[in-house]
C-alpha positions in Angstrom: -27.6 -28.1 -11.3 -29.7 -25.3 -10.0 -29.0 -24.2 -6.4 -31.5 -22.3 -4.3 -30.1 -21.0 -1.0 -32.4 -19.9 1.7 -30.7 -17.6 4.3 -31.3 -18.0 8.0 -29.7 -18.7 11.4 -29.5 -22.2 13.0 -31.0 -22.6 16.5 -34.5 -22.9 17.9 -34.4 -19.3 19.1 -34.3 -18.1 15.5 -36.9 -20.4 13.9 -39.8 -17.8 14.0 -37.7 -14.7 13.3 -37.8 -12.4 10.3 -34.2 -13.2 9.4 -35.2 -16.9 8.8 -37.8 -16.5 6.1 -35.3 -17.8 3.6 -35.4 -21.1 5.4 -39.2 -20.9 5.5 -39.2 -20.6 1.7 -36.9 -23.5 1.0 -38.7 -25.7 3.5 -41.9 -24.9 1.7 -40.3 -25.7 -1.7 -38.9 -29.0 -0.5 -42.3 -30.1 0.7 -44.2 -28.7 -2.3 -41.8 -30.4 -4.8 -41.7 -33.7 -2.7 -37.9 -33.6 -2.4 -36.0 -36.1 -0.2 -35.5 -35.2 3.4 -32.9 -32.7 4.6 -29.4 -34.1 5.1 -26.1 -32.6 6.3 -23.7 -31.7 3.6 -20.6 -29.7 4.8 -21.7 -26.5 6.4 -25.3 -26.9 5.2 -28.5 -28.9 5.2 -29.6 -29.8 1.7 -32.6 -31.4 0.0 -32.4 -32.5 -3.7 -34.8 -33.4 -6.4 -36.0 -32.5 -9.9 -38.2 -29.6 -11.1 -39.1 -29.5 -14.8 -36.4 -32.2 -15.5 -33.7 -30.0 -13.9 -31.7 -31.2 -10.9 -32.3 -28.8 -8.0 -30.5 -28.5 -4.7 -32.1 -26.5 -1.9 -29.6 -25.3 0.7 -29.9 -24.0 4.3 -26.5 -22.8 5.5 -25.9 -23.8 9.1 -23.1 -21.2 9.7 -25.2 -18.2 10.9 -26.1 -15.4 8.6 -22.8 -13.5 8.2 -21.0 -16.7 7.1 -23.6 -17.9 4.7 -21.3 -17.8 1.7 -19.3 -20.8 2.9 -22.2 -22.9 1.8 -21.3 -22.2 -1.8 -17.7 -23.2 -1.8 -18.4 -26.8 -3.0 -20.6 -25.6 -5.8 -17.9 -23.1 -6.9 -15.6 -26.1 -7.6 -18.2 -27.8 -9.8 -17.2 -27.7 -13.5 -19.9 -25.9 -15.5 -21.7 -24.4 -12.5 -22.2 -20.7 -13.0 -23.8 -18.6 -10.2 -25.0 -16.0 -12.7 -27.4 -18.7 -14.1 -27.5 -21.5 -11.6 -28.0 -19.7 -8.2 -31.0 -18.1 -6.6 -30.6 -16.7 -3.0 -33.7 -16.1 -0.9 -33.4 -13.6 1.9 -35.4 -11.3 4.2 -35.9 -7.7 3.2 -37.0 -5.0 5.7 -37.6 -2.4 3.0 -40.5 -4.5 1.7 -43.7 -5.0 3.7 -44.4 -8.5 5.1 -46.2 -10.6 2.6 -44.5 -9.1 -0.5 -41.5 -10.3 -2.6 -39.1 -9.0 -5.2 -36.9 -10.9 -7.7 -33.7 -9.3 -9.0 -31.0 -10.7 -11.4 -28.2 -8.9 -9.5 -27.6 -6.0 -7.1 -26.0 -4.9 -3.9 -26.3 -6.6 -0.5 -28.1 -3.5 0.7 -26.6 -4.0 4.2 -27.7 -7.6 4.5 -24.9 -9.6 6.1 -25.9 -12.9 4.5 -25.9 -11.4 1.0 -22.5 -9.7 1.8 -21.1 -13.1 2.7 -22.5 -14.7 -0.5 -20.9 -11.9 -2.6 -17.6 -12.4 -0.8 -17.5 -16.1 -1.7 -18.7 -15.6 -5.3 -16.6 -12.5 -6.0 -19.6 -11.0 -7.8 -23.0 -9.4 -7.3 -24.3 -11.1 -10.5 -26.6 -13.8 -9.1 -30.4 -14.0 -8.8 -32.0 -13.1 -5.5 -35.5 -13.3 -4.2 -36.2 -10.9 -1.3 -39.1 -11.7 1.0 -40.7 -8.7 2.7 -40.4 -8.7 6.5 -40.9 -5.0 7.0 -43.7 -3.2 8.7 -47.1 -3.3 6.9 -48.0 0.1 8.3 -46.0 2.9 6.6 -45.3 4.8 9.8 -44.5 1.8 12.0 -41.0 2.2 13.5 -38.4 -0.5 13.1 -36.0 0.7 15.8 -32.7 -1.2 15.9 -32.4 -3.2 12.7 -30.6 -6.2 14.2 -33.2 -6.4 17.0 -36.0 -6.1 14.4 -34.8 -8.9 12.1 -33.9 -11.2 15.0 -37.2 -10.8 16.7 -40.1 -13.2 16.1 -42.9 -12.0 13.8 -46.2 -10.9 15.1 -49.0 -13.4 14.3 -50.5 -11.3 11.5 -47.2 -10.6 9.7 -46.1 -14.3 10.1 -49.3 -15.3 8.4 -48.8 -12.8 5.5 -45.4 -14.4 4.9 -46.8 -18.0 5.1 -49.6 -17.1 2.7 -46.9 -15.9 0.2 -44.9 -19.1 0.2 -46.9 -20.9 -2.6 -46.2 -17.9 -4.8 -42.5 -18.1 -3.8 -42.4 -21.7 -4.9 -44.0 -20.8 -8.2 -41.5 -18.0 -8.8 -38.6 -20.4 -8.0 -40.0 -23.0 -10.4 -40.3 -20.3 -13.1 -36.7 -19.3 -12.5 -35.6 -23.0 -12.8 -37.5 -23.5 -16.0 -37.2 -20.1 -17.7 -34.5 -18.0 -16.0 -34.5 -14.9 -13.9 -35.8 -12.4 -16.6 -39.0 -14.4 -17.2 -39.5 -15.0 -13.4 -39.1 -11.2 -12.8 -41.6 -10.4 -15.5 -44.2 -12.8 -14.2 -43.8 -12.6 -10.5 -42.7 -9.0 -9.8 -45.7 -7.6 -11.6 -48.0 -9.5 -9.2 -46.0 -8.7 -6.1 
């Protein structure tokens, strides 16, 4: 089973925020791939289906960002499930401008509390991640307090840049499912 976790915060006040673009991405994938509706499963909402004859589970942790790793405990107990090959985490990234993305096969959390929680649960940094840019599109635009920035709603233009990126995100995720992270990085980072 391939697992794609979109990071975000539950609650209506967070729906349109930069920190929730991981949820935007998995919502788009679920709709694009015609998966069953979202249902409660432990500390998460999940949607399941098949992509390229592979069973895929999309996950939206409902624990708030800094406890996101708890959504993976049930998968860690599955015989044969290996996060180095079977997990892709989608998160926001302020170091990338809105409307861009970057795939990586491993790496540090880079100060992202959701990724820190995932690493704490897995005990490793060796899992694929897709970072969606939420940073300023103007090079000199100030961010100010980072927490306030990621928890604030997007401006209309930046929100549209992210929404326009979602079909490419779904393509990158499907490529990861079919061909693995190296192929996905080669194809989708070059065009980012």
